[in-house]
C-alpha positions as CSV (number, residue, x, y, z in Angstrom):
1,X,-11.0,-5.2,-20.7
2,X,-14.6,-6.2,-20.8
3,X,-16.5,-5.7,-17.6
4,X,-19.6,-7.5,-16.1
5,X,-21.9,-5.6,-14.1
6,X,-23.9,-7.3,-11.0
7,X,-26.6,-5.2,-9.5
8,X,-28.3,-6.4,-6.5
9,X,-32.3,-6.5,-6.6
10,X,-33.1,-8.0,-3.3
11,X,-31.2,-9.9,-0.5
12,X,-31.6,-13.0,-2.6
13,X,-31.3,-11.9,-6.2
14,X,-29.0,-9.9,-8.4
15,X,-29.1,-8.9,-12.0
16,X,-26.0,-9.5,-14.3
17,X,-25.0,-8.0,-17.5
18,X,-26.3,-9.6,-20.8
19,X,-24.1,-12.3,-22.3
20,X,-24.2,-11.8,-26.2
21,X,-24.1,-15.2,-28.0
22,X,-25.0,-14.2,-31.6
23,X,-25.3,-10.8,-33.3
24,X,-26.4,-9.8,-36.8
25,X,-27.0,-6.3,-38.7
26,X,-30.5,-6.0,-37.0
27,X,-31.2,-9.1,-34.8
28,X,-29.1,-10.7,-32.0
29,X,-29.5,-13.4,-29.4
30,X,-28.4,-12.8,-25.6
31,X,-28.6,-14.9,-22.5
32,X,-29.8,-12.8,-19.3
33,X,-28.4,-14.3,-16.3
34,X,-29.4,-13.7,-12.7
35,X,-27.9,-14.6,-9.3
36,X,-30.1,-16.2,-7.0
37,X,-29.7,-17.5,-3.3
38,X,-31.2,-21.1,-3.6
39,X,-32.1,-22.4,-0.2
40,X,-32.8,-26.0,-1.6
41,X,-29.5,-26.2,-3.5
42,X,-27.0,-23.4,-2.8
43,X,-24.8,-24.6,-5.6
44,X,-27.5,-23.7,-8.1
45,X,-27.1,-20.1,-7.9
46,X,-27.7,-18.7,-11.5
47,X,-30.8,-18.8,-13.5
48,X,-31.7,-16.9,-16.7
49,X,-33.5,-16.8,-19.9
50,X,-32.6,-16.5,-23.6
51,X,-33.8,-13.1,-25.3
52,X,-33.9,-12.1,-29.0
53,X,-33.3,-8.5,-29.5
54,X,-34.0,-6.2,-32.7
55,X,-32.5,-2.8,-33.4
56,X,-34.9,-0.2,-32.6
57,X,-34.8,3.6,-32.9
58,X,-31.3,5.2,-32.4
59,X,-29.9,1.8,-33.0
60,X,-30.6,0.6,-29.5
61,X,-31.3,-3.0,-29.0
62,X,-34.9,-3.7,-27.9
63,X,-36.2,-7.2,-26.6
64,X,-38.4,-9.1,-29.0
65,X,-41.6,-10.4,-27.2
66,X,-41.6,-14.2,-27.4
67,X,-45.0,-16.1,-27.9
68,X,-46.0,-18.1,-24.8
69,X,-45.5,-21.8,-24.8
70,X,-49.1,-22.1,-23.6
71,X,-50.2,-21.1,-27.3
72,X,-48.6,-24.4,-28.8
73,X,-50.8,-26.6,-30.5
74,X,-50.2,-30.5,-30.6
75,X,-47.4,-31.1,-33.0
76,X,-46.0,-27.6,-32.6
77,X,-42.7,-26.9,-30.8
78,X,-40.0,-24.1,-30.5
79,X,-36.5,-24.8,-31.3
80,X,-33.5,-22.8,-30.2
81,X,-30.0,-24.0,-31.5
82,X,-26.8,-22.9,-29.6
83,X,-23.7,-23.3,-31.8
84,X,-20.5,-24.7,-30.2
85,X,-18.9,-21.4,-30.8
86,X,-21.7,-19.8,-28.7
87,X,-22.2,-22.6,-26.2
88,X,-18.4,-22.5,-24.8
89,X,-18.2,-18.7,-24.1
90,X,-21.6,-18.9,-22.5
91,X,-20.6,-21.8,-20.2
92,X,-17.4,-19.9,-19.3
93,X,-19.1,-16.6,-18.5
94,X,-21.7,-18.6,-16.3
95,X,-18.9,-20.4,-14.6
96,X,-17.4,-17.0,-13.6
97,X,-20.7,-16.1,-12.0
98,X,-21.0,-19.4,-10.1
99,X,-17.4,-19.0,-8.9
100,X,-18.3,-15.3,-7.8
101,X,-21.3,-16.3,-6.0
102,X,-19.5,-19.2,-4.4
103,X,-16.8,-16.8,-2.9
104,X,-18.5,-13.7,-2.4
105,X,-22.1,-14.5,-1.9
106,X,-25.0,-12.3,-2.9
107,X,-23.4,-8.7,-3.5
108,X,-24.7,-5.5,-2.0
109,X,-25.4,-2.8,-4.4
110,X,-23.5,-2.5,-7.7
111,X,-20.4,-4.7,-8.3
112,X,-18.3,-4.5,-11.4
113,X,-16.2,-7.6,-12.5
114,X,-13.5,-7.4,-15.1
115,X,-13.2,-10.5,-17.6
116,X,-9.8,-11.5,-18.0
117,X,-7.9,-13.5,-21.0
118,X,-7.2,-17.0,-21.0
119,X,-3.5,-16.5,-20.1
120,X,-4.3,-14.4,-17.0
121,X,-6.8,-17.0,-16.0
122,X,-4.2,-19.8,-16.1
123,X,-1.7,-17.5,-14.2
124,X,-4.4,-17.1,-11.4
125,X,-4.8,-21.0,-11.3
126,X,-1.2,-21.4,-10.3
127,X,-0.3,-22.6,-6.8
128,X,1.3,-20.1,-4.5
129,X,4.8,-21.6,-4.8
130,X,4.3,-21.6,-8.5
131,X,3.1,-18.0,-8.7
132,X,6.0,-16.8,-6.4
133,X,8.6,-18.7,-8.8
134,X,7.1,-17.1,-11.7
135,X,6.9,-13.6,-10.3
136,X,10.4,-13.8,-8.9
137,X,11.6,-14.6,-12.4
138,X,9.7,-11.6,-14.0
139,X,10.1,-9.0,-11.1
140,X,10.0,-6.0,-13.3
141,X,6.7,-7.3,-15.0
142,X,5.3,-8.0,-11.5
143,X,5.9,-4.7,-10.1
144,X,4.2,-2.9,-13.3
145,X,1.4,-5.0,-13.0
146,X,0.9,-4.3,-9.1
147,X,1.2,-0.4,-10.0
148,X,-1.6,-0.8,-12.6
149,X,-3.8,-2.9,-10.5
150,X,-3.4,-0.5,-7.5
151,X,-4.0,2.5,-9.9
152,X,-7.2,0.9,-11.2
153,X,-8.4,0.3,-7.5
154,X,-7.8,4.1,-6.8
155,X,-9.6,5.2,-9.9
156,X,-12.6,2.7,-9.7
157,X,-14.9,4.1,-6.9
158,X,-17.0,0.8,-6.8
159,X,-14.2,-1.6,-6.2
160,X,-12.5,0.9,-3.7
161,X,-15.8,1.0,-1.8
162,X,-16.1,-2.8,-1.8
163,X,-12.6,-3.2,-0.5
164,X,-13.4,-0.6,2.3
165,X,-16.6,-2.6,3.1
166,X,-14.9,-5.7,3.5
167,X,-13.7,-6.4,7.0
168,X,-10.8,-8.6,5.8
169,X,-9.7,-7.7,2.2
170,X,-8.7,-4.1,2.7
171,X,-6.7,-4.6,5.9
172,X,-5.0,-7.7,4.5
173,X,-4.2,-5.6,1.3
174,X,-2.8,-2.9,3.3
175,X,-0.8,-5.2,5.6
176,X,0.7,-7.1,2.5
177,X,1.7,-3.8,0.9
178,X,3.3,-2.4,4.0
179,X,5.0,-5.7,4.7
180,X,6.6,-5.5,1.2
181,X,7.8,-2.1,1.8
182,X,9.4,-3.0,5.3
183,X,11.0,-5.9,3.8
184,X,12.4,-3.9,0.9
185,X,14.0,-1.3,3.3
186,X,15.3,-3.9,5.7
187,X,17.1,-5.3,2.6
188,X,18.6,-2.0,2.0
189,X,20.1,-1.8,5.5
190,X,21.6,-5.5,5.1
191,X,23.2,-4.6,1.8
192,X,24.5,-1.2,2.9
193,X,25.4,-1.4,6.5
194,X,29.0,-0.4,5.7
195,X,27.9,2.5,3.3
196,X,29.8,5.5,4.7
197,X,28.0,7.9,2.1
198,X,25.9,10.4,3.8
199,X,24.1,11.6,0.7
200,X,23.0,8.0,-0.1
201,X,21.6,7.5,3.4
202,X,19.8,11.0,2.9
203,X,18.2,9.4,-0.3
204,X,17.2,6.3,1.5
205,X,15.3,8.1,4.2
206,X,13.9,10.4,1.7
207,X,12.4,7.6,-0.2
208,X,11.3,5.7,2.8
209,X,10.6,8.4,5.0
210,X,8.0,6.1,7.0
211,X,11.1,4.4,8.5
212,X,11.8,7.7,10.5
213,X,8.4,7.6,11.9
214,X,9.6,4.4,13.8
215,X,11.6,6.6,16.1
216,X,8.4,8.0,17.6
217,X,5.6,6.8,19.9
218,X,3.1,9.1,17.9
219,X,2.4,9.9,14.3
220,X,5.1,11.9,12.5
221,X,5.1,13.6,9.1
222,X,8.3,14.5,7.2
223,X,7.9,17.9,5.6
224,X,11.2,18.3,3.6
225,X,14.5,16.8,3.3
226,X,17.5,19.4,3.3
227,X,15.2,21.9,4.8
228,X,16.3,25.5,5.4
229,X,16.0,26.5,9.0
230,X,17.5,30.0,9.1
231,X,20.8,31.6,9.8
232,X,21.5,33.5,6.8
233,X,23.4,36.7,7.0
234,X,23.6,39.9,4.8
235,X,26.2,38.0,2.7
236,X,23.7,35.2,1.9
237,X,26.0,32.8,3.7
238,X,25.8,30.5,6.7
239,X,22.3,29.3,6.0
240,X,21.4,26.2,8.0
241,X,20.0,23.0,6.1
242,X,18.7,20.3,8.5
243,X,18.8,16.9,6.9
244,X,15.1,16.3,7.7
245,X,12.4,18.6,9.0
246,X,9.2,16.9,10.2
247,X,6.2,17.7,12.6
248,X,3.7,16.0,14.8
249,X,0.5,16.6,13.0
250,X,-1.5,16.6,16.0
251,X,0.4,19.7,17.7
252,X,2.4,21.0,15.0
253,X,5.6,20.7,17.1
254,X,8.7,20.7,15.0
255,X,11.1,17.7,14.6
256,X,14.7,18.0,13.4
257,X,16.5,14.9,12.3
258,X,20.3,15.0,11.6
259,X,21.8,11.9,9.9
260,X,25.4,10.7,9.8
261,X,26.2,7.2,8.5
262,X,26.4,3.8,10.1
263,X,30.2,4.1,10.0
264,X,30.2,7.1,12.4
265,X,32.0,6.2,15.7
266,X,30.1,6.3,18.6
267,X,32.7,6.5,21.3
268,X,36.2,8.0,21.4
269,X,39.2,6.5,23.1
270,X,39.0,5.5,26.7
271,X,39.1,8.5,28.9
272,X,39.9,6.4,32.2
273,X,39.9,2.7,32.8
274,X,36.5,1.4,31.4
275,X,35.1,5.1,30.9
276,X,34.5,6.1,27.2
277,X,33.5,9.5,26.2
278,X,31.2,10.1,23.0
279,X,33.1,10.5,19.8
280,X,33.7,14.1,18.4
281,X,31.5,13.2,15.4
282,X,28.6,12.5,17.7
283,X,29.4,15.6,19.9
284,X,29.5,17.7,16.8
285,X,26.4,16.3,15.3
286,X,24.6,17.0,18.8
287,X,25.8,20.5,18.8
288,X,24.9,21.0,15.0
289,X,21.2,19.8,15.5
290,X,20.8,22.0,18.5
291,X,22.2,25.1,16.6
292,X,19.5,24.4,13.9
293,X,16.8,24.3,16.6
294,X,18.1,27.6,17.9
295,X,17.8,29.4,14.5
296,X,14.4,27.7,13.7
297,X,12.8,29.1,16.8
298,X,14.5,32.5,16.3
299,X,13.3,32.9,12.7
300,X,10.1,30.7,12.8
301,X,7.6,33.4,11.8
302,X,9.6,34.5,8.8
303,X,10.3,30.7,7.8
304,X,6.6,29.7,8.0
305,X,5.4,33.1,6.6
306,X,2.7,33.1,9.2
307,X,1.5,29.5,8.6
308,X,1.5,28.4,12.2
309,X,-0.8,25.6,11.8
310,X,2.3,23.8,10.1
311,X,4.7,24.4,12.7
312,X,4.2,25.8,16.2
313,X,6.7,27.6,18.5
314,X,6.7,24.5,20.9
315,X,10.1,23.1,21.8
316,X,11.2,21.2,18.9
317,X,12.4,17.6,19.2
318,X,16.1,16.8,17.9
319,X,17.3,13.4,16.7
320,X,20.6,12.4,15.5
321,X,20.9,9.2,13.7
322,X,24.4,7.8,13.5
323,X,26.7,4.6,14.1
324,X,26.0,1.0,14.6
325,X,25.7,-0.1,18.3
326,X,26.4,-3.8,17.3
327,X,29.6,-2.9,16.0
328,X,30.9,-0.3,18.5
329,X,29.4,-1.4,21.8
330,X,31.4,-4.4,22.1
331,X,31.4,-4.9,25.9
332,X,29.5,-3.8,29.0
333,X,31.7,-0.8,29.8
334,X,31.2,0.8,26.2
335,X,27.5,0.0,26.4
336,X,27.2,1.7,29.9
337,X,29.3,4.8,28.7
338,X,27.2,5.3,25.7
339,X,23.9,4.9,27.5
340,X,25.1,7.3,30.3
341,X,25.7,10.2,28.1
342,X,22.6,9.3,25.8
343,X,20.0,9.0,28.5
344,X,21.1,12.2,30.0
345,X,21.0,14.4,27.1
346,X,18.2,17.1,27.1
347,X,16.2,17.7,24.2
348,X,18.1,15.5,21.7
349,X,17.7,11.9,21.1
350,X,20.7,9.8,19.7
351,X,19.7,6.5,17.9
352,X,21.9,4.1,15.7
353,X,21.1,2.8,12.5
354,X,20.9,-0.8,13.8
355,X,18.3,0.3,16.3
356,X,16.1,1.9,13.7
357,X,16.3,-1.1,11.4
358,X,15.9,-3.4,14.3
359,X,12.5,-1.9,15.0
360,X,11.7,-2.3,11.3
361,X,12.5,-6.0,11.7
362,X,10.4,-6.3,14.7
363,X,7.5,-4.6,12.9
364,X,7.9,-7.1,10.0
365,X,7.7,-10.3,12.6
366,X,4.5,-8.7,13.9
367,X,3.1,-8.4,10.6
368,X,4.1,-11.8,9.6
369,X,2.4,-13.3,12.6
370,X,-0.8,-11.5,11.9
371,X,-0.5,-12.9,8.3
372,X,0.0,-16.5,9.6
373,X,-3.0,-16.1,11.9
374,X,-5.3,-14.9,8.9
375,X,-4.0,-17.6,6.8
């Protein structure tokens, strides 16, 4: 796409790329626009001049000196004809500069704008409901366009710098992308709450690992899914693979996450009246993740190959993700039994799927309120 450069020359002025109107083999006509802050009429923010250019050395275009109007004698005049095919593009490009100044004001430093085609311009003129309907009908194309735009921003230092300098645009863009990701993963939970395939949930959390960070009150980075944490014997058997190995970047403390499925029962049959023990599946998962912690600590130096900056020997946190509290804890007795054993566990946190995705839903609600205030 063709680009337009705007370079500030003072707090009140900025020069813009030349607008080509007419071009021959050796001579061409351009319009050289300039943005201005006009205190008398803020809407009158563009001025400029027509310039003839001639090809000089190395085929570079050079401005041709124009005679002064003061040299005109009685009966003499200059005439500059602008054809309809030249005037329309000129007006369109000047209109874009007027709109830019109206929305952005006078830029600081250098700004690069991209000239878009008429079809894309018409698309951007749609109202928000019309645009939503169009994108919903063309989801794959919308996603591909978004990827290209984000890649363009990442590869264009000037645009990225402008976004970073804007107090509103970058936070708003980050919030919108984050909100879209959270809504997508919440939809996965809604569609798969009865999914009993552990490998499937392994893939969900691997793809959306930021969901796992909702389990903690501090930043967490996932190092690897299906991570080896030691335990092999001479026969190369009995190796331990934890579902997710993470760490707290600030301290290097390891975090071991073992996942089951939302269908995993949380409680067993009633032991006494109104008293329920934990299910054998939950008990087994707790024992399993504690075993992983033990082997990780025992073989930490070998596993990290001396890279202790990545993981430290501090007591690792262990997490078990399993079950659905809304489905299993149907009365106060079951809720009380579950909380009694969960809250008295040492070194292991048990959290249910609906609790995790409930936190995601709460975060979505918080971001939506923030969007409403900005709107």
